[in-house]
C-alpha positions in Angstrom: -8.8 -53.5 27.2 -5.7 -52.7 25.3 -7.7 -51.6 22.3 -10.0 -49.4 24.4 -6.9 -47.8 26.1 -5.4 -47.1 22.7 -8.6 -45.6 21.4 -8.7 -43.3 24.5 -5.1 -42.2 23.9 -5.8 -41.5 20.3 -8.9 -39.5 21.1 -7.1 -37.5 23.8 -4.2 -36.7 21.6 -6.6 -35.5 18.9 -8.4 -33.3 21.4 -5.1 -31.8 22.6 -4.0 -30.8 19.1 -4.7 -27.1 18.4 -7.1 -26.3 15.7 -5.2 -25.2 12.6 -6.2 -22.1 10.8 -7.6 -22.5 7.3 -5.2 -22.1 4.4 -5.1 -18.9 2.3 -6.9 -20.7 -0.6 -9.7 -21.9 1.7 -10.1 -18.5 3.3 -10.6 -17.0 -0.2 -13.1 -19.7 -1.0 -15.0 -19.0 2.3 -15.0 -15.3 1.6 -16.6 -16.0 -1.8 -19.3 -18.1 -0.2 -20.0 -15.7 2.7 -20.2 -12.5 0.7 -23.2 -11.5 -1.3 -21.7 -9.0 -3.8 -18.6 -8.2 -5.7 -17.8 -5.2 -3.6 -18.0 -7.2 -0.3 -15.9 -10.0 -1.8 -13.2 -7.5 -2.9 -13.1 -6.0 0.5 -12.9 -9.4 2.2 -10.0 -10.5 -0.1 -8.2 -7.3 0.6 -8.6 -7.9 4.4 -7.3 -11.4 4.0 -4.2 -10.3 2.0 -3.4 -7.5 4.4 -3.7 -9.8 7.4 -1.5 -12.5 5.9 1.2 -10.1 4.8 1.1 -7.7 7.8 3.6 -9.6 10.0 6.1 -10.3 7.2 5.9 -6.7 5.9 6.3 -5.4 9.4 9.5 -7.3 9.9 10.9 -6.4 6.5 10.1 -2.7 6.8 11.5 -2.6 10.4 14.8 -4.2 9.2 15.1 -1.6 6.3 14.2 1.4 8.5 16.7 0.3 11.2 19.6 1.2 8.8 18.7 4.9 9.0 18.9 5.3 12.8 22.1 3.3 12.9 23.7 5.7 10.4 22.4 8.6 12.4 24.1 7.4 15.6 27.4 6.6 13.8 27.6 9.9 12.0 26.6 11.9 15.1 29.2 10.2 17.2 31.9 10.5 14.5 31.4 14.3 14.1 30.2 15.2 17.5 32.7 18.1 18.0 32.9 19.2 14.4 29.9 21.6 14.1 30.5 24.7 16.1 27.9 26.5 14.0 25.3 24.4 15.8 26.6 21.9 18.3 23.2 20.4 18.8 23.1 18.8 15.3 25.2 15.8 16.2 23.4 15.5 19.4 20.1 15.5 17.5 21.3 12.7 15.3 22.5 10.5 18.2 19.3 10.9 20.2 17.0 10.6 17.2 18.8 7.5 16.0 18.7 5.9 19.4 15.0 6.4 20.1 14.0 5.5 16.5 16.0 2.3 16.9 14.1 1.7 20.1 10.8 2.1 18.3 11.9 -0.3 15.5 12.9 -2.9 18.1 9.6 -2.6 19.9 7.7 -2.9 16.6 9.6 -6.1 15.7 8.9 -7.6 19.2 5.2 -6.8 18.7 5.2 -8.5 15.3 7.0 -11.6 16.7 4.6 -11.9 19.6 1.6 -11.5 17.3 2.9 -14.3 15.0 3.6 -16.6 17.9 0.1 -16.1 19.4 -1.5 -16.8 16.0 0.4 -20.1 15.8 -0.1 -21.4 19.4 -3.8 -20.5 19.8 -3.6 -20.5 23.6 -6.0 -18.4 25.7 -3.4 -17.8 28.5 -0.8 -16.8 25.9 -3.3 -14.5 24.3 -3.7 -12.7 27.6 0.0 -12.4 28.1 0.4 -11.2 24.5 -2.3 -8.6 25.0 -0.7 -7.2 28.1 2.7 -7.2 26.4 1.3 -5.4 23.3 -0.4 -2.9 25.5 2.7 -2.1 27.5 4.8 -1.8 24.3 2.1 0.4 22.7 2.1 2.8 25.6 5.9 3.0 25.6 5.9 3.5 21.8 3.4 6.3 22.1 5.5 8.1 24.7 8.6 7.7 22.6 6.8 8.9 19.5 5.6 12.1 21.3 9.2 12.7 22.3 10.5 12.1 18.8 7.9 14.6 17.4 9.1 17.3 19.8 12.7 16.4 19.1 12.0 16.6 15.3 10.7 20.1 15.7 13.8 21.1 17.6 16.0 19.5 14.9 14.2 21.6 12.2 15.3 24.7 14.1 18.9 23.6 14.6 19.4 22.3 11.0 17.6 24.9 8.9 18.7 27.9 11.1 22.3 27.8 10.0 21.8 27.0 6.3 24.3 27.0 4.7 27.3 26.8 7.0 31.0 27.0 6.1 32.6 23.7 5.1 36.2 24.7 4.4 37.3 26.7 7.5 37.3 24.7 10.7 38.3 27.8 12.7 35.2 29.7 11.7 32.2 30.0 14.1 30.0 29.1 11.2 31.8 25.9 10.4 30.1 22.5 10.2 31.5 19.3 8.8 30.1 18.9 5.3 29.1 15.2 5.6 27.4 15.8 9.0 25.4 18.8 7.9 24.4 17.5 4.4 23.3 14.2 5.9 21.2 16.0 8.5 19.8 18.4 6.0 18.7 15.8 3.5 17.5 13.5 6.1 15.2 16.2 7.4 14.2 17.3 3.9 13.5 13.8 2.7 11.1 13.4 5.6 9.0 16.3 4.3 9.2 14.9 0.7 8.0 11.5 1.9 5.1 13.1 3.9 4.1 15.0 0.8 4.2 11.9 -1.4 2.3 9.9 1.2 -0.5 12.5 1.2 -0.5 12.6 -2.6 -0.8 8.8 -3.1 -3.3 8.6 -0.2 -5.5 11.0 -2.1 -5.0 9.0 -5.4 -5.9 5.7 -3.6 -9.0 7.3 -2.1 -10.2 8.6 -5.4 -9.5 5.3 -7.2 -11.2 3.3 -4.4 -14.3 5.6 -4.5 -14.4 5.2 -8.3 -14.2 1.4 -8.1 -16.9 1.3 -5.5 -19.2 3.4 -7.6 -18.6 1.3 -10.7 -19.3 -2.0 -8.7 -22.4 -0.5 -7.2 -23.7 0.6 -10.7 -22.9 -2.8 -12.1 -24.8 -4.6 -9.4 -27.8 -2.4 -9.9 
């Protein structure tokens, strides 16, 4: 009887243990066995790598990006009354920094919830996680729309007074040099990054198309 009870406890404990996901090496091996060609295998490996690194990259990038909105809030608050040429510039920095920080926090929460749901493998937790992610996604979308409109307004406020007076605080065209140059280059660097993103996106697309054609020709 004792042996049978022990066997039942062992079997029940084994059934309760969640199924562990295969290791990275095993997933690569399975992808090799399940794909029929080199192109499909390369695409499967890329998907595995992106899926494995997505959570970690999300957290790292969110941590790095959070430094910028914090600097915006600090500088906007420090020089709030030191830009009579355009009083909305410090306000722009404070509001943009606060809402950008909010988006970063929501992104980090989404990544953490996703990682926890992957580890626990619980259907009820998956439902809660899905609802949580949906709510955060809707809120992040609304905040992003506001930031887009606010960004357009910031362009008008910042570029309209280029270049203000830095040396005469009594002038109507005065704006603190640190405040204005930070705002100006923050805005300009955004356009530079967008241009570089489009450029490298085109390069990646061309290279990917070339590799796909080469692989297809080699298989033929």
